N, C-alpha and C positions, 0 to 999 in steps of 0.2 A: 930135220933143219934146213935142208935144201930149198924147200919150197917157200921157207921165210927169209931167205937171204935178200932179195929186193926189198922186202918190208924193213928188215934191219937196216939196211942202207939207207932208206928214206928217213928213218927215225934218227940215224947218225947225221944226216944232213940238217934235220930239224935242231939237233942237238948243238951244230956248230953255228946256225943260225942264232939260237938262243944265246950262246957263248957272245956272239958279234952284238947282240942287242945289249947285252949286260956291259960290253965294253962301253958302248954308246951312251948308255946310261951313266956309267962311272964318268965319262968325261964331262957329259951335261951337269951332272951333280957338282963337279969342280968349278964349272963354269958358272953356274947359279947360287954356288955357296950352301946348297940345299942337301942335307944327309940323304943318301941312297942305301944304308946300311940296315939290316934287320936289327932289332932290337933283342937283348939279351935277357931272357926272362928272370935270371936271378938279379940283374941289375935294377930291373925294374921292381921287384918283390922287395930288393933290400931298401931302394930309394922311397917307396910307397907304404911300407910296413906291412905288407898284405897278411891277412889272417884267414884261417879257416878254409875248408875247400868241401865242395860237394859234387858227387858225381852226378852228371845230368844225362847219362845215356847217349844214344845214336841220335844225330841232328844233322840236318843240311846246313852248311856253313858257307857264307859268301866268301869266295877266295880272296878278295881285295880286302876282308878284314882279318886275315891273317897276317900280322906284321913282325913276329919275333920267332924266337926259338928257345928251347932249352940248353941246347949243346952245340949247335950247328950254325950260328948266326953269322959264321965268318965262311961259309961255303956258298951262300945264297946272298942275292942282293935284295932290296925292298920289295921287287916285283918277283922272288922266287926264281931269277934267273941266275944260272950257274956260273959261278966266277972263278972257280979252279978246276984244272984239267983232270983232277984225280975224280970228279962227280961224272966222268963220261960212261963208263961201263955200267954203272948202276942207272944211270938216267936213261940210257938206251934200252938196257933190259925192260925197265918199267915201260917205257914208250911202248916198245914191241906188244908187250902183254896189253897194254890199253889199246892197240889198235886191232890186236887179234881177238880179244875178249870183250871189248866195248865197256869195261868197267875195271875197278880198281878196289882192293879192300879199303875199309875205313881206316883213315888216320886217326892218331890222337892228340888231343889238343888240351891245352890250359885257356881258360876264358878268364879275361878280367875285364869286367865291364863290357863293351862293345868290341873289344878286341881279342885276338886269339895268338897263341904262342905254341909252337909245334913241339909236341913231346916225342912223336914218331910219326913217319911218313913225308920227309922233307921232298924226295925225289918224286913221290907221287904227287905232291902239292906242285911242285917245279913243272913237271911233266902236263898236268891238267890245265895249269895258267898258259902255257906254251900253246896248248891245243885250243885255247879259246873257252876252256869253261868257265863257268860263272860260280858254280856250287861244289862242294864235295861232301861227301858223307863222313862224319868224323864222331868219335866218341869223346865227349866233352867232359871235363873238370873243370867246375868254377871255382874260382878263387876271389874271395869278397876283397873289395877295396871301397876304402872311405871316400875317396875323391872319385870323380866320373873320369872313366878311360874309354877313349874311342880310336876308332882305326887311322885317326888322322895323328896320333901321337908319334913323336919322333924323339932320339936321344935328348936333343937339346931342350925339350919340353919336360924332361924329369925333373929338374932342380926345382923349377916353378911347381909342379905339382907336389914333389916333396914339401915346400914351404905350405902348401895348400893343405895337405894332410895334417901338418903341425898346427896349422891355423885352426881347424876343425876340431883338433884333438884338445886344444886350449881353449876355444870360445863355445864348442856345442851347437855352433850355428845350425848344422845339418839336422839336429835333434830339436832345437828350439824353433827354427823357421825352415822345415823341409823344404820349402820351395825355392828358397835361397840358391842361386848359382852364380858363384862370383868366380870369374876368371881372369887371369892377368897374362899378358904376354911379355911382361917386363918382370924381371927378377926384383926381388925386395918389395913387391906390392902388399903381400900379406903381413909382412914386418910393419909397413906403414899402416895399416888397417888396425893392427894391435894398439899401435900408438894413438889412433884416432879414438878407438873404443876406451883406452884408459884415460884420456883426456875428458872424454864425454862422462864418463863415470865420475871422475873427479868433480867436475862442474855439476853433475846431479846430485852429488853428496853436499857441495855447498850450498845449493838452491833450497834442498829438503831437509838439510840439518840431521843427515844420519848416514850411516856405512850402507851403501848401496851394494847387493850382492852382485857378483859377477854376472851370473845369468840375465838379471834384471837389467843391467847396463848393457849388454850385448843386444839383447832384443830391443831396448828402446833406442839405441843407436842404430840399428837397422831400419826400425819403424819410422823414426823422426828424421834420419840424417840420411842414411844410405838410400834407401828405397825412395824417398821424394826426389834425389838428384836422378836417379835412373830413371824416374818416370818424365822428368825434364827432358832429358837425354833422348827417350823413345817419343815423346810428344812433338819435340822439333826435329827428330830423324839427324840428331847432330853426327851419330856415326858414319853416315853417309860420308862426311868432310875427313874422316880417319880411317881409310880403307885397312883392313888387317889387324884394326886394335878392336878393344872389348869395351864394354859399358864399364868394367871395373877401371880399366886404363883411363877412360876419359872421367870418371868420378874423381880418382886421385888429381888430376891435372885441373880439374874444374875446381877443387877444394883448395888447392894451392894458390889458384888464380883469384877466388874468392877471399882469401886472406890478405894478399897483394892489394885488391881494390879496396877493402875495408881500411887497411892500413893506410891507403891513399885519399879515400874519398869518405870514409867513415863507415859506422856499424849498419846504417840504413841499406846498404848494398845487399841484396838478396843472392840465393843460389840463381834462380833464373836467370837474372841479370848477369852475372857472372859466368854462367854457361853459354848463354848467347855470345858474350863479349868474347870469350875465349875461342869459340868457334868461328867468330869472326877474325880475329886477329891471327889465330894459329893454327888454320887449317893444314894438314900434310900437305907438302909440296906436291903439285901435279905430276913432276918427274916421278914421284914414288909411285904413283898408279901407273904409269907407263912401265916402270921396271918391273912391277909386278906382272903385267901382262905379258912382256916379254918373257919373263921367266916361266909363265904357264905355257907360253907357246913353245919355249925352247924345250921344256919336259915332255910335251905331247910328241915332238918330232923323235924321242926315242921309244915311243911305243908303236913300233911297227905291227903290221897286222899278223895275227895268227896263221898258222898253216891252214890251208884249205882243204888238207886231207881230213877225211872224216872216218872215225874208227868203226871197225866192224861191229854190227850190234848182233 
């Protein structure tokens, strides 16, 4: 043990630096209003009604895709920096093994979409990230989700994803139109879409003089109402005037604006005219872009460089 004393002290110094970085990131999270915590696997599982699992074996997993934990989401922050002092002994022991042997045993992860949640190996992940690793070997168990989940997922997104899951359960749009990818940044958007589909189905029934099956109404709405508006948004690159928003957000706003314009000027106003008029009158204020840039810059300040010490190979 004597010969490893200086090494252990160096790892302990790295741990203290990791704790300091965690403190800086915590302060920046408060300043920017952006969540910095790991996600709870159980919370995600409950919100998204996850179903079924498949063992995928050993894989190399990007460390920055690991965003949550089964039972230790309060011990580390979003970057897996240690936030409680009780992590010190285990963290330093793992770090010493890494430097001495140059490798770590595989961790165990749940995978949901492109995001991962730790079942076992929190300290190994924390040490590996602090030392600048990009990937880690892991045993992976995949849990199926009906909605897309990525490494950018945060706690505040779960309610919207829950609405999306309920929307797909009701409409079966992911089955009827597998290419459809409808994302909102605003809560309540999917409930609005259900209203749009219900109204569309009602008028289809009046025009055709028959009861319209729900699947038929969903696909007809998507093909003749939603997708054409999205194509207009893309053709005119309207999202550039609404940074941080999605095509689905803009679809709702354009449809509301179309209703207003038709009330004011008559039914001849079309969706393209409404879209262009909306983008001209209501672009998100430039200050929003400035705030977004400042937020990104401030968050980057918390990413101090990793240790320059290389583990023994």
